[in-house]
C-alpha positions, 0 to 999 in steps of 0.5 A: 652792662647797659643798665649798670652803665646807664645808672653810673652815667646818671649818678656821676652826672648828678653827683657833679651837680651836687658837688658844684655847690662846693665849687667843683666844676660840673661834669658835662654829660658826654664826659660823664658817659665816657666815664660810665663806659669804663665804670659800668664794667665793675658796677655790672660785675658787682650787681651781678654778684649781688643778684647771684647771692640773692638767688642762691639765698632764695633757693629752697634747701632740700 
């Protein structure tokens, strides 16, 4: 979870910086961190399922 939440935090902040070119307001780093605390849970779950699928595919079939 900590790694997924940190990745969400960085991506949200960078996305808000890119979106500022279209006139949208820039998301403050603390506000992005708060959103990352919530959005980090589904991101961690999805990445865990993805890694589990890769591990299952890599398991030798006997």
